[in-house]
TORTIDO-613683 format. One record per residue (C-alpha): residue number from 1; residue in one letter; y negated, x, z. Coordinates in steps of 0.02 Angstrom, whole numbers, plus 50000, padded with zeros to 5 digits. Layout:
{site NUM 'a' {Y X Z}}
...
// end
This chain:
{site 1 'm' {51606 46912 50679}}
{site 2 'r' {51744 46932 50809}}
{site 3 'v' {51742 47098 50903}}
{site 4 'l' {51866 47157 51033}}
{site 5 'h' {51806 47294 51153}}
{site 6 'a' {51945 47394 51235}}
{site 7 'g' {51906 47500 51387}}
{site 8 'a' {51970 47550 51558}}
{site 9 'e' {51816 47507 51663}}
{site 10 'v' {51684 47372 51672}}
{site 11 'f' {51534 47362 51787}}
{site 12 'p' {51530 47300 51923}}
{site 13 'l' {51718 47276 51942}}
{site 14 'v' {51776 47456 51912}}
{site 15 'k' {51657 47601 51889}}
{site 16 't' {51678 47790 51890}}
{site 17 'g' {51536 47829 51768}}
{site 18 'g' {51429 47769 51625}}
{site 19 'l' {51576 47696 51528}}
{site 20 'a' {51581 47549 51648}}
{site 21 'd' {51396 47514 51623}}
{site 22 'v' {51420 47511 51434}}
{site 23 'm' {51571 47395 51446}}
{site 24 'g' {51472 47281 51560}}
{site 25 'a' {51310 47273 51461}}
{site 26 'l' {51344 47305 51276}}
{site 27 'p' {51458 47153 51250}}
{site 28 'q' {51325 47039 51324}}
{site 29 'a' {51194 47112 51207}}
{site 30 'l' {51309 47089 51058}}
{site 31 'v' {51340 46907 51105}}
{site 32 'a' {51151 46881 51112}}
{site 33 'q' {51144 46944 50931}}
{site 34 'g' {51276 46822 50871}}
{site 35 'a' {51442 46914 50889}}
{site 36 'd' {51598 46831 50959}}
{site 37 'v' {51650 46964 51084}}
{site 38 'r' {51800 46983 51199}}
{site 39 'l' {51859 47126 51309}}
{site 40 'v' {52033 47191 51342}}
{site 41 'l' {52052 47276 51511}}
{site 42 'p' {52194 47350 51615}}
{site 43 'g' {52248 47242 51761}}
{site 44 'l' {52177 47353 51897}}
{site 45 'p' {52161 47262 52063}}
{site 46 'a' {51972 47238 52053}}
{site 47 'i' {51986 47176 51874}}
{site 48 'v' {52124 47052 51918}}
{site 49 'r' {52013 46987 52058}}
{site 50 'g' {51850 46988 51959}}
{site 51 'v' {51901 46902 51797}}
{site 52 'd' {51883 46716 51829}}
{site 53 'g' {51986 46568 51767}}
{site 54 'q' {52131 46669 51700}}
{site 55 'r' {52261 46578 51597}}
{site 56 'l' {52422 46647 51526}}
{site 57 'v' {52413 46695 51343}}
{site 58 'c' {52586 46772 51326}}
{site 59 'e' {52719 46875 51411}}
{site 60 'i' {52750 47052 51348}}
{site 61 'g' {52886 47176 51382}}
{site 62 'p' {52970 47259 51460}}
{site 63 'm' {52890 47416 51391}}
{site 64 'f' {52801 47577 51442}}
{site 65 'g' {52899 47579 51604}}
{site 66 'a' {52840 47408 51660}}
{site 67 'a' {52971 47272 51687}}
{site 68 'r' {52843 47131 51680}}
{site 69 'i' {52684 47123 51579}}
{site 70 's' {52576 46969 51558}}
{site 71 'l' {52422 46948 51450}}
{site 72 'r' {52294 46833 51528}}
{site 73 'l' {52125 46772 51468}}
{site 74 'g' {51977 46732 51579}}
{site 75 't' {51793 46773 51591}}
{site 76 'v' {51703 46917 51677}}
{site 77 'g' {51615 46822 51814}}
{site 78 'f' {51445 46907 51811}}
{site 79 's' {51424 46898 51622}}
{site 80 'g' {51532 46757 51559}}
{site 81 'v' {51607 46869 51424}}
{site 82 'p' {51790 46823 51389}}
{site 83 'a' {51914 46957 51440}}
{site 84 'y' {52099 46985 51416}}
{site 85 'v' {52182 47060 51569}}
{site 86 'v' {52340 47163 51539}}
{site 87 'd' {52432 47119 51699}}
{site 88 'a' {52567 47251 51726}}
{site 89 'p' {52585 47271 51915}}
{site 90 'r' {52694 47425 51909}}
{site 91 'l' {52566 47518 51803}}
{site 92 'y' {52400 47454 51867}}
{site 93 'r' {52414 47375 52039}}
{site 94 'r' {52368 47526 52143}}
{site 95 'd' {52217 47566 52249}}
{site 96 'g' {52092 47704 52220}}
{site 97 'n' {52030 47790 52064}}
{site 98 'p' {52088 47715 51896}}
{site 99 'y' {52142 47887 51835}}
{site 100 'l' {52178 47995 51988}}
{site 101 'd' {52286 47981 52142}}
{site 102 'a' {52226 48013 52320}}
{site 103 's' {52250 48201 52299}}
{site 104 'g' {52139 48206 52144}}
{site 105 'a' {52284 48232 52023}}
{site 106 'e' {52306 48122 51870}}
{site 107 'w' {52427 47979 51896}}
{site 108 's' {52595 48039 51832}}
{site 109 'd' {52613 47886 51720}}
{site 110 'n' {52440 47887 51641}}
{site 111 'l' {52522 47906 51470}}
{site 112 'q' {52610 47739 51489}}
{site 113 'r' {52464 47653 51578}}
{site 114 'f' {52339 47687 51440}}
{site 115 'a' {52461 47682 51294}}
{site 116 'l' {52492 47502 51347}}
{site 117 'l' {52305 47464 51342}}
{site 118 'g' {52293 47531 51164}}
{site 119 'w' {52453 47443 51111}}
{site 120 'v' {52389 47275 51171}}
{site 121 'a' {52221 47298 51084}}
{site 122 'a' {52309 47340 50920}}
{site 123 'h' {52427 47192 50932}}
{site 124 'l' {52284 47075 50972}}
{site 125 'a' {52206 47141 50812}}
{site 126 's' {52362 47097 50713}}
{site 127 'g' {52366 46920 50781}}
{site 128 'e' {52536 46942 50863}}
{site 129 'l' {52481 46910 51042}}
{site 130 'd' {52348 46774 51024}}
{site 131 'g' {52350 46677 50862}}
{site 132 'd' {52201 46572 50918}}
{site 133 'w' {52080 46719 50916}}
{site 134 'v' {52105 46870 50803}}
{site 135 'p' {51969 47003 50801}}
{site 136 'd' {51891 47066 50641}}
{site 137 'l' {51858 47232 50725}}
{site 138 'v' {51923 47330 50876}}
{site 139 'h' {51798 47441 50967}}
{site 140 'a' {51893 47565 51077}}
{site 141 'h' {51803 47664 51212}}
{site 142 'd' {51850 47840 51263}}
{site 143 'w' {52023 47916 51274}}
{site 144 'h' {52095 47778 51383}}
{site 145 'a' {52085 47653 51238}}
{site 146 'a' {52091 47775 51091}}
{site 147 'l' {52275 47747 51053}}
{site 148 'a' {52229 47574 50989}}
{site 149 'c' {52168 47661 50830}}
{site 150 'a' {52335 47748 50803}}
{site 151 'y' {52436 47590 50836}}
{site 152 'm' {52326 47496 50712}}
{site 153 'a' {52353 47634 50583}}
{site 154 'a' {52540 47616 50609}}
{site 155 'q' {52523 47432 50559}}
{site 156 'p' {52437 47442 50389}}
{site 157 'a' {52456 47255 50363}}
{site 158 's' {52326 47222 50499}}
{site 159 'p' {52159 47178 50418}}
{site 160 'a' {52054 47224 50571}}
{site 161 'r' {51941 47375 50567}}
{site 162 's' {51919 47501 50707}}
{site 163 'v' {51775 47593 50791}}
{site 164 'f' {51801 47727 50921}}
{site 165 't' {51662 47781 51040}}
{site 166 'v' {51667 47951 51124}}
{site 167 'h' {51585 47936 51294}}
{site 168 'n' {51635 48111 51352}}
{site 169 'l' {51736 48228 51241}}
{site 170 'a' {51783 48338 51388}}
{site 171 'y' {51907 48209 51451}}
{site 172 'q' {52039 48197 51316}}
{site 173 'g' {52200 48120 51383}}
{site 174 'l' {52317 48267 51350}}
{site 175 'f' {52505 48248 51372}}
{site 176 'd' {52662 48352 51345}}
{site 177 'a' {52741 48348 51173}}
{site 178 'h' {52912 48304 51243}}
{site 179 'd' {52840 48137 51302}}
{site 180 'f' {52778 48085 51130}}
{site 181 'h' {52928 47971 51106}}
{site 182 'l' {52862 47861 51247}}
{site 183 'l' {52722 47802 51133}}
{site 184 'g' {52839 47719 51008}}
{site 185 'l' {52742 47790 50861}}
{site 186 'p' {52822 47862 50703}}
{site 187 'g' {52851 48049 50704}}
{site 188 'r' {52713 48080 50576}}
{site 189 'f' {52587 48041 50712}}
{site 190 'm' {52636 48202 50802}}
{site 191 'l' {52578 48314 50658}}
{site 192 'p' {52425 48429 50671}}
{site 193 'g' {52323 48309 50565}}
{site 194 'a' {52365 48170 50687}}
{site 195 'l' {52385 48175 50877}}
{site 196 'e' {52457 48350 50898}}
{site 197 'f' {52340 48467 50993}}
{site 198 'h' {52394 48646 51030}}
{site 199 'g' {52575 48598 51066}}
{site 200 'r' {52528 48440 51161}}
{site 201 'f' {52458 48275 51101}}
{site 202 's' {52287 48199 51131}}
{site 203 'f' {52238 48017 51151}}
{site 204 'm' {52058 48067 51112}}
{site 205 'k' {52115 48140 50947}}
{site 206 'a' {52199 47975 50904}}
{site 207 'g' {52030 47892 50905}}
{site 208 'l' {51944 48033 50811}}
{site 209 'a' {52078 48040 50677}}
{site 210 'y' {52120 47857 50649}}
{site 211 'a' {51965 47751 50683}}
{site 212 'q' {51872 47699 50526}}
{site 213 'r' {51710 47749 50611}}
{site 214 'v' {51675 47861 50761}}
{site 215 't' {51519 47845 50867}}
{site 216 't' {51451 47940 51015}}
{site 217 'v' {51327 47880 51145}}
{site 218 's' {51178 47977 51078}}
{site 219 'p' {51127 48052 50910}}
{site 220 's' {51109 48228 50979}}
{site 221 'y' {51282 48225 51056}}
{site 222 'a' {51356 48171 50889}}
{site 223 'a' {51284 48329 50811}}
{site 224 'e' {51330 48441 50959}}
{site 225 'i' {51516 48398 50965}}
{site 226 'a' {51537 48457 50786}}
{site 227 'r' {51498 48633 50850}}
{site 228 'p' {51623 48745 50941}}
{site 229 'e' {51517 48764 51098}}
{site 230 'f' {51521 48576 51130}}
{site 231 'g' {51675 48521 51031}}
{site 232 'c' {51808 48553 51165}}
{site 233 'g' {51927 48615 51032}}
{site 234 'l' {51905 48458 50926}}
{site 235 'd' {51750 48510 50830}}
{site 236 'g' {51851 48542 50672}}
{site 237 'v' {51922 48365 50678}}
{site 238 'i' {51747 48296 50702}}
{site 239 'r' {51672 48399 50560}}
{site 240 'a' {51812 48339 50446}}
{site 241 'r' {51759 48158 50477}}
{site 242 'g' {51587 48197 50407}}
{site 243 'v' {51471 48047 50393}}
{site 244 'a' {51601 47936 50478}}
{site 245 'v' {51533 48007 50643}}
{site 246 's' {51365 47947 50708}}
{site 247 'g' {51271 47927 50871}}
{site 248 'i' {51199 47767 50947}}
{site 249 'l' {51100 47789 51106}}
{site 250 'n' {51157 47691 51259}}
{site 251 'g' {51040 47568 51341}}
{site 252 'v' {50996 47507 51515}}
{site 253 'd' {51044 47337 51581}}
{site 254 'g' {50875 47264 51627}}
{site 255 'k' {50954 47130 51737}}
{site 256 'v' {51029 47266 51847}}
{site 257 'w' {50897 47403 51836}}
{site 258 'd' {50722 47333 51854}}
{site 259 'p' {50607 47384 51997}}
{site 260 'a' {50515 47217 51985}}
{site 261 's' {50671 47116 52029}}
{site 262 'd' {50795 47240 52106}}
{site 263 't' {50859 47165 52269}}
{site 264 'l' {50941 47329 52320}}
{site 265 'i' {50779 47426 52343}}
{site 266 'd' {50662 47419 52491}}
{site 267 'a' {50509 47352 52400}}
{site 268 'r' {50488 47283 52224}}
{site 269 'y' {50355 47355 52108}}
{site 270 'c' {50307 47365 51926}}
{site 271 'a' {50190 47462 51811}}
{site 272 't' {50040 47354 51858}}
{site 273 'a' {50078 47352 52045}}
{site 274 'l' {50150 47520 52099}}
{site 275 'q' {50119 47504 52286}}
{site 276 'g' {50301 47463 52322}}
{site 277 'k' {50359 47632 52260}}
{site 278 'a' {50275 47722 52405}}
{site 279 'r' {50364 47605 52525}}
{site 280 'c' {50528 47642 52438}}
{site 281 'k' {50497 47828 52461}}
{site 282 'a' {50460 47814 52646}}
{site 283 'a' {50613 47703 52673}}
{site 284 'l' {50724 47825 52579}}
{site 285 'q' {50661 47974 52679}}
{site 286 'q' {50694 47880 52839}}
{site 287 'a' {50867 47821 52785}}
{site 288 'l' {50920 47997 52734}}
{site 289 'r' {50838 48080 52886}}
{site 290 'l' {50717 48177 52779}}
{site 291 'a' {50546 48210 52852}}
{site 292 'v' {50443 48054 52816}}
{site 293 'd' {50301 48138 52724}}
{site 294 'a' {50211 48060 52576}}
{site 295 'r' {50144 48234 52531}}
{site 296 'a' {50320 48306 52501}}
{site 297 'p' {50390 48275 52325}}
{site 298 'v' {50566 48203 52334}}
{site 299 'l' {50689 48264 52202}}
{site 300 'a' {50845 48156 52185}}
{site 301 'v' {51017 48187 52110}}
{site 302 'v' {51137 48042 52082}}
{site 303 's' {51285 48117 51992}}
{site 304 'r' {51463 48176 51989}}
{site 305 'l' {51461 48344 52077}}
{site 306 't' {51533 48453 51939}}
{site 307 'a' {51488 48610 51842}}
{site 308 'q' {51466 48501 51686}}
{site 309 'k' {51319 48419 51775}}
{site 310 'g' {51239 48590 51808}}
{site 311 'l' {51235 48563 51995}}
{site 312 'd' {51289 48741 52033}}
{site 313 'l' {51123 48790 51952}}
{site 314 'l' {51032 48678 52075}}
{site 315 'l' {51115 48762 52223}}
{site 316 'q' {51062 48932 52160}}
{site 317 'a' {50884 48872 52130}}
{site 318 'l' {50871 48780 52296}}
{site 319 'p' {50782 48916 52397}}
{site 320 'd' {50645 48924 52267}}
{site 321 'l' {50627 48735 52261}}
{site 322 'l' {50614 48723 52449}}
{site 323 'a' {50480 48857 52446}}
{site 324 'h' {50377 48740 52337}}
{site 325 'g' {50389 48602 52468}}
{site 326 'v' {50520 48496 52379}}
{site 327 'q' {50636 48381 52475}}
{site 328 'l' {50809 48359 52396}}
{site 329 'a' {50918 48202 52406}}
{site 330 'v' {51094 48211 52330}}
{site 331 'q' {51224 48075 52310}}
{site 332 'g' {51392 48097 52226}}
{site 333 't' {51571 48157 52235}}
{site 334 'g' {51665 48285 52134}}
{site 335 'd' {51722 48465 52150}}
{site 336 'a' {51770 48506 52328}}
{site 337 'a' {51678 48673 52323}}
{site 338 'l' {51517 48592 52265}}
{site 339 'e' {51532 48454 52394}}
{site 340 'a' {51553 48584 52531}}
{site 341 'a' {51408 48689 52467}}
{site 342 'f' {51289 48541 52463}}
{site 343 'm' {51343 48487 52637}}
{site 344 'a' {51311 48664 52700}}
{site 345 'a' {51138 48659 52619}}
{site 346 'a' {51100 48496 52709}}
{site 347 'q' {51152 48570 52875}}
{site 348 'a' {51049 48727 52846}}
{site 349 'h' {50893 48629 52794}}
{site 350 'a' {50892 48474 52903}}
{site 351 'g' {50748 48360 52861}}
{site 352 'r' {50725 48440 52691}}
{site 353 'v' {50896 48418 52608}}
{site 354 'a' {51003 48262 52625}}
{site 355 'v' {51176 48242 52549}}
{site 356 'r' {51290 48091 52540}}
{site 357 'i' {51466 48130 52477}}
{site 358 'a' {51506 47957 52410}}
{site 359 'y' {51458 47839 52272}}
{site 360 'd' {51361 47692 52340}}
{site 361 'e' {51281 47579 52209}}
{site 362 's' {51152 47514 52332}}
{site 363 'l' {51101 47688 52387}}
{site 364 'a' {51092 47743 52205}}
{site 365 'h' {50962 47609 52172}}
{site 366 'r' {50864 47658 52329}}
{site 367 'm' {50866 47842 52277}}
{site 368 'v' {50807 47806 52100}}
{site 369 'a' {50667 47695 52168}}
{site 370 'g' {50617 47806 52314}}
{site 371 'a' {50617 47979 52235}}
{site 372 'd' {50470 48055 52142}}
{site 373 'm' {50582 48147 52019}}
{site 374 'i' {50762 48132 51962}}
{site 375 'l' {50856 48290 51910}}
{site 376 'v' {50989 48296 51773}}
{site 377 'p' {51022 48481 51735}}
{site 378 's' {51182 48455 51635}}
{site 379 'r' {51268 48590 51534}}
{site 380 'f' {51314 48449 51415}}
{site 381 'e' {51273 48264 51427}}
{site 382 'p' {51337 48136 51301}}
{site 383 'c' {51199 48013 51343}}
{site 384 'g' {51153 48008 51525}}
{site 385 'l' {51096 47848 51607}}
{site 386 't' {51017 47919 51765}}
{site 387 'q' {50865 47983 51672}}
{site 388 'l' {50845 47812 51591}}
{site 389 'y' {50849 47729 51761}}
{site 390 'g' {50720 47856 51820}}
{site 391 'l' {50604 47816 51676}}
{site 392 'r' {50617 47630 51709}}
{site 393 'y' {50577 47655 51894}}
{site 394 'g' {50433 47776 51871}}
{site 395 't' {50539 47918 51939}}
{site 396 'v' {50502 48064 51825}}
{site 397 'p' {50656 48147 51746}}
{site 398 'v' {50682 48335 51750}}
{site 399 'v' {50821 48369 51624}}
{site 400 'r' {50903 48500 51516}}
{site 401 'r' {50879 48484 51328}}
{site 402 'v' {51056 48429 51280}}
{site 403 'g' {51136 48270 51211}}
{site 404 'g' {51056 48107 51260}}
{site 405 'l' {50938 48195 51381}}
{site 406 'a' {50854 48278 51231}}
{site 407 'd' {50845 48109 51143}}
{site 408 't' {50762 48015 51286}}
{site 409 'v' {50642 48130 51379}}
{site 410 'v' {50483 48205 51304}}
{site 411 'd' {50430 48365 51391}}
{site 412 'a' {50262 48367 51479}}
{site 413 's' {50191 48508 51375}}
{site 414 'd' {50002 48523 51367}}
{site 415 'e' {50006 48448 51192}}
{site 416 'a' {50119 48301 51240}}
{site 417 'l' {50014 48264 51395}}
{site 418 'a' {49854 48266 51292}}
{site 419 'e' {49931 48146 51166}}
{site 420 'd' {50004 48034 51304}}
{site 421 'r' {50182 48059 51239}}
{site 422 'a' {50258 48151 51387}}
{site 423 't' {50386 48063 51496}}
{site 424 'g' {50465 48205 51597}}
{site 425 'f' {50506 48390 51608}}
{site 426 'v' {50633 48474 51495}}
{site 427 'f' {50709 48648 51503}}
{site 428 'd' {50825 48740 51385}}
{site 429 'a' {50928 48878 51465}}
{site 430 'a' {51070 48832 51583}}
{site 431 't' {51004 48950 51716}}
{site 432 'p' {50936 48929 51893}}
{site 433 'a' {50773 49008 51838}}
{site 434 'a' {50745 48884 51696}}
{site 435 'l' {50786 48738 51812}}
{site 436 's' {50668 48805 51945}}
{site 437 'd' {50528 48831 51818}}
{site 438 'a' {50543 48649 51760}}
{site 439 'v' {50538 48581 51938}}
{site 440 't' {50391 48697 51978}}
{site 441 'r' {50296 48626 51829}}
{site 442 'a' {50336 48451 51891}}
{site 443 'v' {50276 48489 52067}}
{site 444 'a' {50115 48562 51998}}
{site 445 'l' {50076 48403 51900}}
{site 446 'w' {50131 48294 52047}}
{site 447 'g' {49987 48375 52142}}
{site 448 'h' {49866 48286 52022}}
{site 449 'p' {49893 48102 52061}}
{site 450 'g' {49799 48033 51912}}
{site 451 'a' {49895 48139 51786}}
{site 452 'w' {50058 48103 51875}}
{site 453 'q' {50031 47916 51871}}
{site 454 'r' {49994 47922 51684}}
{site 455 'l' {50160 48014 51660}}
{site 456 'm' {50251 47883 51765}}
{site 457 'l' {50175 47739 51668}}
{site 458 'r' {50218 47816 51500}}
{site 459 'g' {50399 47828 51557}}
{site 460 'm' {50401 47650 51622}}
{site 461 'a' {50336 47590 51453}}
{site 462 'q' {50486 47658 51358}}
{site 463 'd' {50608 47530 51286}}
{site 464 'f' {50785 47588 51320}}
{site 465 's' {50856 47411 51333}}
{site 466 'w' {51023 47366 51257}}
{site 467 'e' {50944 47258 51121}}
{site 468 'p' {50906 47403 51002}}
{site 469 'a' {51076 47483 51033}}
{site 470 'a' {51165 47318 51002}}
{site 471 'g' {51067 47299 50841}}
{site 472 'h' {51130 47469 50781}}
{site 473 'y' {51309 47422 50825}}
{site 474 'm' {51293 47256 50735}}
{site 475 'a' {51230 47347 50580}}
{site 476 'l' {51379 47465 50590}}
{site 477 'y' {51501 47321 50610}}
{site 478 'r' {51426 47228 50461}}
{site 479 'e' {51435 47384 50355}}
{site 480 'm' {51619 47405 50398}}
{site 481 'l' {51665 47222 50374}}
{site 482 'g' {51569 47193 50214}}
{site 483 't' {51443 47066 50157}}
{site 484 'e' {51552 46910 50180}}
{site 485 'l' {51566 46932 50368}}
{site 486 'a' {51390 47001 50378}}
{site 487 's' {51324 46829 50337}}
{site 488 'd' {51441 46732 50453}}
// end
């Protein structure tokens, strides 16, 4: 079974969120289960540098505003997974964020940049670009690669099947209708049943409408996006796909996130030898200039600083949390107003609130290992990986009951604690009061070390590895490809 994964990011070369972690880990897990997997990636500077042993496959172009386009094949150094690099210097060779310029605005040529990625994936599927390896199935990830599904639909002779995974429906790749001609698709693709979206056109809708199967990164999110409150205007399209839409929960890369072997944290530990976690906490407090106090519960946030993530609720609840003796450590970037508000909170509560406006992978590991609790109060959350990292590191999640958070954290109710099922604290309403109540419950249990350790150990025992997720994807691929390929 030959599977081509198309996406804009791959950990650790380019990462802005969980998509990169999936593109880095899922292909490896699929290879371990017998699939022949390759990636196709845009030639961003870090990807050009990080894909080893590249050889020329073919020259493409000119097209999509690029005078020179080369398709090269190498291997992603850390994993050994083969990867095609779409080398188009005019479109991809620029520093900074893959999607945004230095001012935070979308790159003006994002249409061409990500149309090219989808076009290459589709033409690899047809065998036109590399006759030595033709995929049976193209798996496109998020809006950046979604157009692959439309280009494949425009080539009905192609035998390859297509899967589209929604990582976050809120980011849709919307462009002006007068630029539709730049895609090179037939006019019928600009109809309401196709890419057209309220007078514009949507890359995300291309994946939803034209992929044979649509997946999301958790079962609960698959159900939620079929409802208006979570559907971002596309809920009708999703409902129309019916059983073609399903959810498969993301996993955690155990080679990257494991407190027993993590070289980025201050002391290693595991479920049978937890002493290192206390050392991680003290080191984190010292590094962030929090008061070094083992008796103060540390609540960590490692997140984009956006309203989607519910972090405005945290700011409103902060006085109450501090009154309960909590220390708060925040790392992330995002909305300028939220960044400024968190920085002001840190200045007002020195020694009790620490904020780092950046994304630092090493510090993220130290925060997950050193905190007592990890907070994910999202208004919506397709899957969430931070709570999974917290569980693995014995850092108890406090989360809102949405999307993948609802699928992965069992609330520490009296009943769940008595039955040894609880793994964290869950709240329902997107309000400061509900958030504060959940943290207050967590702090109360934290004051009982024996009960708290049982909760930590139950979380650390959970299996959120990529192996089960890869098994679900393999089953989906086999279903789509039929029994002949299923037995290959």
